[in-house]
C-alpha angles and dihedrals in degrees: 000000000000132000136189122214136172093240138357089254088064088053102047108002123232113030094235102032095043090191104115143051124062092333091061089050090049095049091055087066096049132072089212118057120233115219123213089238088065092069130074109221121206123188112223121188122199119202123226119233105287089233090060093048093049093048091051093051090047092050093046092052096043090044093052091047093051098044091047090056094231115167094198135000148196122217132202137190125195120227125194126345122328123236087260091074086056096049097040111100104159105051121001111258112248092355098185134172104256087214090066091062109121109259093234100037096118093048091046092048091053090045097053091041089059098034098048100026088242116187114235112226130192135194090017123058127252087246090059089051093050089051092047092052093050096040114112092002113113090187094057133076137181121237103222146183094164118094092216092079092063086074097049123096094243140095112271137194113196113205088204093054104037092152088072093061119199110344123198107223097181093113142074088266126174145267126236143165118248123221091278093053093254120144115252133170150157133214132031090314089067088057091049085052092055092049096059094031127056139264111211091184097052092033108238133115137172098237098043091130099021125108090216120099107238135154146148097307091049090052090046094051090048095052107027095089097048115119099183138040090243089056088052093051092048087053090050090050093047092046095054092045089053092048095046107028092164134026115261141185116243139169113247126213092271090059096253127126115250129188106221135180132173093280091053093052097045090051092054094044089053091049090050096048100038117098115208119252096194128024093243094039106139122231112280116261112220094195092055094048092048090047092050093050094048094241115156118221 
């Protein structure tokens, strides 16, 4: 027998319990119970008509531009892997399932490139290029949906928080919990939070090879009371020393053994989280930063 459903949940209910949905209804009519493991499940994706997809993409971009109040704009599209994939050694940066790639991604990319005169960028990400374009320009702002920008020293306009308007994030800033208990922030302290927390989308996390349980709320509690950049860096140093009290040998994502310690992890997390401010900006040197701040390590 074969069946077709809009989702796996519709077939078997809760993704962990697998005791509901159509399967539960079917089993009520049987004397012997069918188990989820007895079925082969194949995901099938059906593409919308390409004209509909392109129209939706156009409407989204034009709507965001209009609502932001932008008088002019520059657009960027990323192509290929960014430099972060090359410098990542612990977990592969943005290690995503190729099958999850939107079916019409190539067509939409080409359409946006032509329609909005979007510049194609390589080696760095489109996010980096937007940040570079807005950096040191008080009259510019980035139209964002990505949380990473909240830790960058530029003006941002978040399409998911339009009520906040344009926010200047060139400051130490602050962290807070939203009405769902999720950690939010703005300013450099948000960047520091990302460094000692985790990013499940970009695939990096401070405790990736630590035996200590540590996540977003832990990072929030460690940083929320900081009043200066030096205090924040001291917290970061203390956090990584706590997570990695002794050097250890691990296997990185390329399958090679790596000798790591707290400093190694802190350096890589900063490389993963930091968005470029100039095209040729070198990778941040943690040792240099700590020395300049007078932080003993």
